[in-house]
C-alpha positions in Angstrom: 0.1 0.1 -0.1 2.7 2.4 0.6 4.4 2.0 -2.7 0.8 2.4 -4.3 0.3 5.5 -2.2 3.6 7.2 -3.6 3.1 6.1 -7.1 -0.3 7.6 -7.2 0.7 10.9 -5.3 -0.1 13.9 -7.2 0.9 17.6 -5.9 0.6 20.8 -8.1 4.1 20.5 -9.3 5.2 16.7 -9.3 3.6 13.3 -10.2 6.6 11.2 -10.5 6.8 10.2 -6.6 7.8 6.8 -5.3 8.6 5.2 -1.8 12.4 5.4 -1.1 14.4 2.3 -0.5 16.1 1.5 2.9 19.5 3.0 1.8 17.8 6.2 0.8 15.7 6.3 3.7 19.2 6.1 6.0 20.6 8.8 4.0 18.6 11.4 5.6 19.6 10.3 9.1 21.7 12.9 11.0 23.1 11.5 14.0 23.6 14.9 15.7 20.0 15.4 15.9 17.7 13.7 18.0 14.1 12.8 17.7 13.9 13.1 14.6 17.1 12.3 13.5 16.9 13.9 10.3 18.4 17.3 8.4 16.4 20.3 9.0 15.1 19.8 5.1 13.1 17.1 6.6 11.3 18.6 9.6 8.0 17.2 9.0 9.2 13.7 9.9 8.0 12.4 13.2 10.7 10.8 15.3 9.0 8.1 17.1 7.2 6.5 14.2 8.3 4.2 11.7 8.4 5.0 7.9 8.3 2.4 5.1 11.0 1.6 2.7 10.4 0.0 -0.6 13.1 -2.8 0.3 11.8 -6.2 1.1 13.7 -8.4 3.5 15.4 -11.3 2.0 13.9 -13.9 4.1 10.1 -13.0 3.6 8.3 -11.1 0.9 5.9 -10.3 3.4 8.1 -8.2 5.4 9.7 -4.9 4.5 12.1 -2.4 6.1 11.0 0.5 8.1 13.3 3.3 9.7 12.6 4.7 13.1 13.4 8.6 13.0 13.6 8.6 16.8 17.4 7.0 16.3 17.7 6.3 13.1 17.4 2.6 13.5 15.9 0.3 10.8 13.9 -2.9 11.5 11.6 -5.1 9.2 8.0 -5.4 9.8 5.2 -7.2 8.3 3.7 -5.4 5.1 0.3 -5.4 6.9 1.6 -3.0 9.6 0.3 0.5 9.5 3.0 3.0 9.6 4.0 6.3 7.8 5.5 6.9 4.2 7.7 9.8 3.1 7.8 9.7 -0.8 10.5 11.0 -2.9 10.2 12.4 -6.5 12.1 10.6 -9.5 
């Protein structure tokens, strides 16, 4: 659902959105900050919430990686888990 949400997102200036992969999400982690551990350009992220990546786990296609911006840690969760998305433009 997260991939579909980003793929169908339309803003007044862009239509080519997608869900970032695990590496891309981790690239905006700024460990000198705390909750959220992101650069100021991403100040709309909520530190204690999980954000989906497009990266499926190697062991199970029913799980994907999420990033917690409270500390910048990545975990895998069932794809049925409800969480946030941070879409990126192609």
